C-alpha positions as CSV (number, residue, x, y, z in Angstrom):
1,M,-14.2,-14.4,14.8
2,R,-16.9,-14.5,12.3
3,G,-16.9,-16.8,9.3
4,Y,-13.1,-17.2,9.1
5,G,-12.7,-19.9,6.5
6,P,-10.1,-21.7,4.4
7,A,-9.7,-19.1,2.0
8,D,-8.8,-16.5,4.8
9,R,-6.4,-18.9,6.4
10,L,-4.6,-19.5,3.1
11,T,-4.4,-15.7,2.2
12,T,-3.1,-14.9,5.8
13,R,-0.3,-17.7,5.4
14,L,0.7,-16.3,2.0
15,L,0.8,-12.7,3.1
16,R,3.0,-13.7,6.1
17,A,5.3,-15.5,3.7
18,L,5.4,-12.5,1.5
19,L,6.3,-10.2,4.1
20,V,9.0,-12.3,5.5
21,S,10.7,-12.8,2.2
22,T,10.2,-9.2,1.1
23,A,11.8,-7.9,4.3
24,G,14.8,-10.2,3.9
25,A,15.2,-9.1,0.3
26,L,15.0,-5.5,1.3
27,V,17.8,-5.9,3.9
28,G,19.9,-7.6,1.1
29,A,19.3,-4.5,-1.1
30,L,20.2,-2.2,1.6
31,A,23.5,-4.0,2.1
32,V,24.3,-4.0,-1.5
33,H,23.9,-0.2,-1.7
34,A,25.8,0.3,1.6
35,I,28.7,-2.0,0.3
36,G,29.0,0.0,-3.0
37,G,29.0,3.3,-1.0
38,R,25.5,4.5,-2.1
39,F,24.4,5.5,1.4
40,A,21.7,7.6,0.3
41,A,20.3,4.6,-1.8
42,A,20.7,2.5,1.3
43,A,18.9,4.9,3.7
44,F,16.0,5.1,1.1
45,V,15.7,1.3,1.0
46,G,15.9,1.4,4.8
47,A,12.9,3.7,4.8
48,Y,10.9,1.6,2.6
49,L,11.7,-1.4,4.8
50,G,10.7,0.5,7.9
51,W,7.5,1.3,6.3
52,L,6.8,-2.3,5.3
53,L,7.5,-3.3,8.9
54,S,5.3,-0.6,10.3
55,E,2.3,-2.3,8.9
56,A,3.5,-5.9,9.7
57,R,0.9,-6.3,12.5
58,I,-1.9,-5.5,10.1
59,T,-0.5,-7.6,7.3
60,A,0.4,-10.7,9.1
61,G,-2.2,-10.6,12.1
62,T,-5.0,-12.9,12.1
63,P,-8.1,-11.1,10.9
64,R,-11.1,-10.3,13.0
65,E,-13.6,-11.4,10.6
66,S,-13.7,-13.2,7.1
67,A,-13.0,-11.0,4.1
68,A,-15.8,-10.2,1.8
69,E,-13.5,-11.3,-1.2
70,N,-10.1,-12.7,-1.5
71,R,-9.4,-12.3,-5.3
72,T,-7.6,-9.1,-5.1
73,L,-5.4,-9.0,-2.0
74,V,-2.6,-11.4,-3.0
75,P,-2.2,-10.0,-6.6
76,Y,-2.1,-6.5,-5.1
77,A,0.5,-7.5,-2.3
78,A,2.5,-9.2,-5.1
79,A,2.4,-6.1,-7.3
80,R,3.6,-3.9,-4.4
81,I,6.5,-6.4,-3.6
82,A,7.6,-6.6,-7.3
83,T,7.6,-2.7,-7.4
84,A,9.6,-2.5,-4.2
85,L,12.3,-5.0,-5.1
86,A,12.5,-4.2,-8.7
87,A,13.4,-0.4,-7.5
88,A,15.5,-1.4,-4.4
89,Y,17.9,-3.6,-6.6
90,A,18.4,-0.9,-9.3
91,S,21.1,1.9,-9.3
92,P,19.8,5.3,-8.3
93,A,18.6,7.3,-11.3
94,V,18.7,10.7,-9.8
95,S,20.9,12.6,-7.5
96,G,20.9,16.0,-5.5
97,R,17.9,17.9,-5.4
98,A,15.8,15.4,-7.5
99,G,16.6,12.8,-4.9
100,V,15.5,15.1,-2.0
101,V,12.1,15.8,-3.9
102,L,11.4,12.3,-4.5
103,A,12.4,11.3,-1.0
104,G,9.7,13.9,0.0
105,V,7.2,12.5,-2.3
106,F,7.8,9.0,-0.7
107,L,7.5,10.4,2.9
108,A,4.2,12.3,1.9
109,G,2.8,9.0,0.5
110,V,3.7,7.0,3.6
111,A,2.3,9.9,6.0
112,L,-0.9,9.9,4.1
113,R,-1.4,6.2,4.3
114,A,-0.5,6.1,8.0
115,W,-3.0,9.0,8.6
116,A,-5.7,7.0,6.7
117,I,-5.0,4.0,8.8
118,H,-5.0,5.8,12.0
119,E,-8.4,7.5,11.3
120,L,-9.9,4.1,10.8
121,G,-8.4,2.5,13.8
122,A,-9.2,-0.9,14.7
123,A,-11.6,-0.9,11.7
124,Y,-8.6,-0.9,9.2
125,S,-7.7,-4.1,7.5
126,H,-5.9,-4.9,4.3
127,R,-8.8,-7.2,3.6
128,V,-12.2,-6.0,2.3
129,T,-15.0,-6.4,4.8
130,P,-18.6,-5.1,4.8
131,I,-19.4,-1.8,6.4
132,S,-21.8,-1.8,9.4
133,E,-24.3,0.9,9.9
134,G,-22.5,4.0,11.3
135,G,-19.1,2.5,10.3
136,V,-18.3,5.1,7.4
137,V,-15.6,7.3,8.6
138,G,-15.5,11.0,7.1
139,S,-12.8,12.5,9.1
140,G,-9.1,13.2,8.5
141,P,-8.1,12.5,4.7
142,Y,-11.6,10.9,4.4
143,R,-13.1,14.2,4.2
144,V,-11.7,14.5,0.7
145,L,-11.0,11.1,-0.7
146,R,-12.6,7.8,-0.5
147,H,-9.4,5.7,-0.5
148,P,-6.5,7.8,1.1
149,A,-4.8,4.6,2.1
150,Y,-4.6,3.6,-1.6
151,A,-3.5,7.0,-2.8
152,G,-0.8,7.1,0.0
153,M,0.5,3.6,-1.3
154,L,0.7,4.9,-5.0
155,L,2.3,8.2,-4.0
156,A,5.0,6.5,-1.8
157,N,5.9,4.0,-4.4
158,I,6.0,6.6,-7.2
159,G,8.6,8.5,-5.1
160,F,10.5,5.3,-4.5
161,V,10.4,4.2,-8.2
162,G,11.3,7.8,-9.4
163,Y,14.5,7.4,-7.3
164,F,15.5,4.1,-8.6
165,A,13.9,4.3,-11.9
166,S,14.5,1.4,-14.2
167,P,12.5,-0.4,-16.8
168,A,11.7,-3.2,-14.5
169,S,10.6,-1.0,-11.8
170,V,8.7,1.3,-13.9
171,A,6.8,-1.7,-15.4
172,A,6.1,-3.0,-11.9
173,L,4.7,0.3,-10.7
174,A,2.4,0.3,-13.7
175,L,1.2,-3.2,-12.5
176,L,0.7,-1.9,-8.9
177,A,-1.3,1.0,-10.3
178,A,-3.5,-1.6,-12.2
179,A,-3.8,-3.8,-9.2
180,V,-5.0,-0.8,-7.1
181,L,-7.6,0.3,-9.5
182,W,-8.8,-3.2,-9.8
183,R,-9.0,-3.5,-6.0
184,I,-10.8,-0.1,-5.7
185,R,-13.3,-1.4,-8.3
186,V,-13.9,-4.6,-6.6
187,E,-14.2,-3.1,-3.0
188,E,-16.6,-0.4,-4.2
189,G,-18.8,-2.9,-5.6
190,L,-19.1,-4.4,-2.2
191,L,-19.3,-1.1,-0.2
192,R,-22.0,0.4,-2.3
193,R,-24.4,-2.1,-0.8
194,S,-24.4,0.3,2.1
195,S,-26.6,3.4,1.5
196,E,-24.3,5.3,3.9
197,Y,-21.3,4.7,1.9
198,R,-23.2,5.6,-1.3
199,E,-23.9,9.1,0.2
200,F,-20.2,9.2,1.3
201,A,-18.8,8.4,-2.0
202,S,-21.1,10.8,-4.0
203,V,-19.1,13.9,-2.8
204,R,-15.5,12.5,-2.8
205,S,-13.0,11.5,-5.3
206,R,-11.5,8.0,-5.1
207,I,-7.6,8.7,-5.1
208,V,-6.9,12.1,-6.8
209,P,-9.0,15.1,-5.6
210,G,-11.3,16.5,-8.4
211,V,-9.9,14.0,-11.0
212,W,-10.9,10.5,-10.1
């Protein structure tokens, strides 16, 4: 493992602790909704929990190499957790068709993120690492977007918060969006050191096709 230092170890421990505590809190929210007879809400929280756990190996695993920067990851993770829990413990804000549409938005976001992770394969990490020559992937959703995994993260959380909309969950979602934008700026500052990435980025939007 190349250059795996104290900052990386601390970040990994924090992410593992956040993962375990968040999973437990989501199980609690699921139980609250189920006991209250809100079974659709319980199922939605269960779906979010399943999504969280589907990335557990990446989140909590020991990195293959040292991160190029450690400033943005924990705030980004904390913003995601705040968004998930603020929504999960709120009452459903919609019903019927609107709920189905928002569940579809959520699933579309999860699918986009999973597709992006699959395309990168073993190269995918929640941590920012330098790009080696020939390491830029331009297949799948990367044909259109530079950061489809972040786009999927935001889309899924928009669907989730839309279903459980409350002042706290909307505020947390705004923080998550800000954390993602900050992380993209920092990440691209590092990735643009590669001429291959600069060429890749010149013809692709970041997270919204044709917009940004």
